[in-house]
N, C-alpha and C positions, 0 to 999 in steps of 0.2 A: 638516485642513490646508488648507482653502480660504483663499486669500489668502497662502499661504506664498510667499516670493520664489523665483524660478527657481533650480534647483540647477545646479551645475557637473557635468561628467561624471566628476569625480574620485571620486564616491561618498562625499562627505561625508554624515554622518547627515542625516535628512530635514528637521530643523528648522535654525534658524540656529546657527552655531557657538557663539555665546554661550549659547543655550539648551542645546545639546548638552553643553558643558563643565559647566554647572550640573547637568544631569541625570546626567551621568556621575559627577560628584563625589558627588551624593546617592546614586546607585546603589552606588558604590564604598564609601561609608560603610556602607550597608546590608549589603554583602557582608562587611564586616569583623566585623559583630556577629551575623550569622545562622550558626548552627552547621550544618555540612554533613557528609554521609556520602558518601564517595567510595570505591568498591571498585575498586582498580587492581591490575594484575598484580604490582606491587612495593610496594604500600601495605598497611599493616595496617588492618583494619576498625576503624572508630570507632563510638562509640555512635550509635544511630539519631537522625537529626536531626529537628527540629520542622518545618523548612521547607527546601525545595530552591530553589536559584537556577536558574531555567529561562529559556532564550532560545527564542523562537519564530520559525522561518524559514518564511515564507509565511503570511500572515494573512488572505488573501481567500478567499471561498468556504468550502471545507472547512477551510481554515486558520483562519478565524474560530472555527469550532467546536472545533478542536483547541486553539487559544489559550485559549478560554473553558473548555475542559475541564480545563485545568491551573491555573485561577485560584486554587485553594486554596493554591498555592505562591507563591513570590516571583518574578514575571516581571520579569526585569531588562533584557531587550532584545527589541525587535520588529524583524524584518528582512523587508523585501519589496521586490522590484525596482520595484514600482509604488506610488508615494506614495498614490494614491487608495485602495488596499486598507487601508492603515493609517488613513487618514482615515475610511473607511467604518466600520472597527471602532470608532473613537472616537465616531462619530456614532450608534452603535447605541442604540435607545430603551430597551432592557431592561438596561442596565448599572447595577449597583449603584454608589453613589458611591465606595466604597472600591476597587472593581474599576476604575472609570474612572480614578481617581487613580493607581492602580498602572500602568496602561497609559500614562498621560500622563507619568509619571516615568521610565518605561523608556527606555533609550538606543535610538535608532532609526537603522537602517541600510538601505541598498539591497543591499550586498554582504556576504554571510555571512563572507567571508574577513577583511574589515576588522573585522567584529563580533568574530570569534574572536580577532583580534589585540589589539583595544582594550579589550574588556570582560573583566576578570579575575574569576575566582571562579565562572564558570558551571559548574553541576553537570551539566546535562542540556539537550538540545535536542529540540524537536519540528520535524519536517521535513515541510512540506505544500506542495510545489511541483509543477510538471509533472514527469512521470515521469523525463525525461531528466536531471534535476538531483539526483534522490534520492541516488544513490550517491556523487557527489563531495562533497556536503554531509555526508552521514552518515560517510563515511570520514575527512574532515577532523576531525570531532568525535571519532570513535573514537580517532584517533591522538593526540589531546590528553587521552584518558582520560575523555571525556564520555559519559554515558548517552544513548541515542538512541531516540526514537519516530519512526518513519517511516510516512507514509501508504501505503496500498496503491496499486499493487503495489510491493513493496519496491524493485525496481530496473527499469531500462529494458532491460537485457540479461541473458542467462544468466550470462555471465562475471562481471558486476558482483555478481550475487546470491551466487555462489560465493565471491568475494573478500571481500565484506562479512561474510558469516557467519564466515569464517575469521578476519578481523581482530577481530571482536567477541569471539570466543572467546579469542583470544590476549590481548586487552586486558582481559578479564574485566569488561566493562561490562554493564549491564542494558539490554536492547534490547526493542523491541516493534514489530510492524507493526500499522497501524491498520485491521484487519479486525474491526469491532466485533461482528459476529455470533459470533465465537469466544468472546466473554465471555458470551454469552447462555445462558439456560436450555435452549432448544431444542437447541443444539449438544451440550450435555452429555447430554440425554435420548437423542439419537440414538446417541451412543457407548454409553451404558449399555444401551440396548435391543439394539443389534447385538451387543455383547459378551455379552449375556445369551442370545443365540441366538434372538431374537424372530422373525427371518425366515430363519434358517438360514445357510448359507454364501453370502455375497453374491458373485455372479459377474458382475453387470451393473449399471451405473449410468448414468443420463442426467442431464445438467445443462443448464439453458437460462436465457436472459435476454431481456428485451425490448430491450436495447441493440443498436445505438447510438441515442442520442437527440441526437446532434450531427452535423454534416456529415461524411460518410464515403462511401466507395465509389469509383468510377472518376473522381475529381476531379483536377484539376491545380492547382498553386499559382497564386494570383492574379498577374497580370502587372503591375498598377499598383503603384507604390511610394509610399505616402503618407509624410509625414515622421513621425518618431518623436515621440510626445507628450513634452513636457518632464518629465512625471511618471514616465516609465519609463526604466530603464537596460536598453536592449535587449541590450547585450553580455552583461550578467550573466544576463538571462533566457535567452539562448541557451546560456550555459554551455559544456559540451563538445560540443554539437550542431553539425553543419555550418552554416556561416553562410548565412543567407538574410535578405533585408530584412524589416523589421518590417511587419506587416499586421494589422488587427483581425480577420482571419479566423483568426488563431492565438491571440491573447490578448485577453480572458481566456476560459477554459473550452474553446474550440473546438479546442484543440491535440490532444485525445485521439485523433482519427482519423488523425493524421499519423505515418508511420513514424519520422520524425526526433525526435519529441517524446513521443508517446504509445505505448500498447500495445493500442489498439483495445478492442473490447467485452470480450474475454476478460481483458485486463489490468485493465480497470476493474472487472469484476464477478467474475472468477474467484476472487479472494482471498476473496470472500464466499460464493460458491456452491460452488466446488470444495473449499473448506475443510472442508465437512461430511464428504464421503467421504474426504478426505485424512487427517483426524484419526481418524474412526471405523474406517476400514479399514487404518490404519497404513501408508499409502502413502509411498513415497519416489520414486525415479526409475523412470519407465516403461521398458519394453524397446523400445517402438516407438511411433510417432506418424504418423498419416496424415490429410490434410485435403483438403477440397474447398470451394470458395467461389464467391460471385458475383464479377464482375470487380473488379479493383482497379487502382490506378495507381502510378506511381513515387513519388508523394507520399502517397497515402492508402490505408489499409487497406480491405478489402471491406465491403460493407453487410451481408452475411450469410455464415456459414461453419458447416461441420460438421467437427469434429475428433475422431478416435477414438484413444484411448491404450490400450495393452495393458500390464498389470502382471503380473509373475511372482508365484508363490506366496510368501507371507512370513508369519512369526510365526503359524503355524497356520491361515492363511487361504489359500484357493485362488487360482488365476489370475483376473484381473479385466479386463473391458473397460469403459472409461469414455468416453462420448461427450458432447461439448459441442456445443450448438446456440445460435445467436444470429441477430439480424436478422429476427426473425419466424418463423424455422424452429423446428420443434418435434419432439420424439420422438413415436413412435406412442402413441396413447392406450391404456393398458392395459385389457384387457377386464374386469379386476377392479374398476375404478373405477366407482362408481355414475353412472348417466346424469345429466347436468346439473351434475355436480360439477366445479369448476375444477381444473385441474392447477396446483399451486403457487399463485401469486398474480399480480397484474398485472406484477410485476417479473421473475418467473421462478421456478425451483424445482429440486428434486432428486428423482429417483426411484431408489430402491434395489430391485433384484430379487434375492431370495435363493432358496434351495432350498425354503424353507417359506413364502414369501409376499413381500409388498411393503411398503415404507415410503416415504412421501412427505413432503416439507417445502416450505416457501416460502423466499424469499430470506432470507439470514442464518440459516438453520436454524430459522426460526420455525414454530410450529404443526406439529410432526411428528406423523404419524398412521400407524398400520398400515392397509393397504388390503386388503379393504373395511372399512368402519367397524365391521361386526359383529366382525371380527377384533380391532379395537382394544378393543371393549367386553369381549371375552372375555379379553384379555391381562392377566395379573397382573404388574404392573410391578415390576422389581427395586429393591433399595435404591439410594439415590443415593450413589455411591462417588466421584465426581469433585468436588473442592472447588469451590464456587460462587464466581463472580467478582463483585467490586464494580463492574465496568465496565472497559472496555479501557484507558482512560487511568489510572483509579484503581489498577488492578492493576499497571501499570508503575511508578507513583509508590510504591506500597507495596513493590514488589520492590526498588526502589532503597534505600529506607529500611531494609529488613530484610536487604539483601544476598542476596536470593534470585533466582529466575528467574521471568519472566512466562511465560504459557502459549503465546504466539505470538512468542517471541523469535526471533532470526535463525537459530538452529539448527533451528527448525521452519519459519519463514516463508521462509527462504532456499530450501530444497528445494521448498516449495510454489510459490514464484515461478518457480524454474527450470522446473518442470513446466508451469505456465501458459504461460510464454513459449516453450516448445518448439512450441506451436501456431502462433505467428507465423512461425517458421521453416518449418514444414510448409506453411502457407498460401502463403508466397512461393515455394515450390518445388512447389506442387500440380500444375503442368503436367508435371512429371516422372512423374506417376502412379506414384510409388514410396512404399512404406511405409518410412519412415526408421527405421533401427535405431539405438538410442541406448545408449551405454555411459556410465552415470551416474558411475561411479567415475573413469573417465578424462576425463569431460566432452567426449565427441566422438561424432559420428555415424560408424558403422563401415562403412556401405555407400554413402555419397554424400559424399565429402570436401568438395565445394563447399558443402555445407550448413554446415560448420564455420565458414565465413567470416561467417555470420550470427549467431554466438554473441556477437559484440561488434562495435563500430565504432570507427574511428579518431577519437580526440578532436581537437578544434581545438587548435592550438598554444597552450600556456599552461595547459592543463587536464589533470589526471591524477588517478589514484587514489592 
């Protein structure tokens, strides 16, 4: 979009109105002939469709990957608050001609609300925006009966995760969170081995990551206020978050460390790393959470933290302690691990300790091994009982067409996200030196009422779920 004339702040689509009307007419014509399968609470199931009409909200960074990840379907709209992100996608060197033509033809918007209003016949949305906008976009789509794929973490707050899972169930739409490791072979092997009793009753888990890799820690918001680039709709970027002036310290990418926009290291990587024990050990809500951390500020999350969750016995499994480490902090090295052998990989890992031994994996559940390696060599692996996945996005598309569920839909990823985000509440109240007792069913802390104020935040006027 280099050379595109300056846009008004009314959020007209990114290109000229004449081009938009032509593109919309073409897209609308395509929507009329493409058969669609929509599973709604009051709609009858139709025959599986050949092609879905998908709109992609957020197409920069991971958004480009998510957009390209659904290019097997009919992408009818591209939405990003920053024109440059759409332009960058279109400039990609490795686009096939048909793929590029589809992106060029798609209607283009800055504001997802305008997109949902104007583009008819959308079957499904991908949502790949900063964390604080996930819930409002996904909820708007669900209320219209659209299937939704949302990048991790599912939401910015615990209350949002609970409400989004409830709404998706009531609307009977197909949902998925973008924690791609859940679709991997390693994640399935971990489940099958643990359920086979490979390491006995698991009572202790450690999860760690090399994050953050963005500005974080005891920082304050920058004081200088540059003008907003003409390519960005800052009001829509802020969405429901408290107003603050635009600054390149926030967009793009570096928003993750700010309480108002991101969910810190655990929010970024917890959906990948905590997912393995959450699935294999059949976890839901913990009964307590306690944290310690390096200093943090009113604006920014800490550079490093240690968070310990306790889970009650469930489904034939005993009580469990799960500890999260980040910012370069690591769990103790197990004596059973061979000298010189790395714990996990450069990005992090998971260590399971059971009554009969240890299991360790890398980020995304990759390369699971029993520890020590001699134990791995002796182990007779069980049959593969969990259906294998074609890929996290492919699985979602397939579920929409077949009217089935994906493996990390909101009924699973909602509780996982809630558990992850409890850590941020515990970190912000760490000075209380109190173990926070959590009632998952009531969605409240039972021993420190002030902690419940951090389950959600007040949206800016004009924004709601």
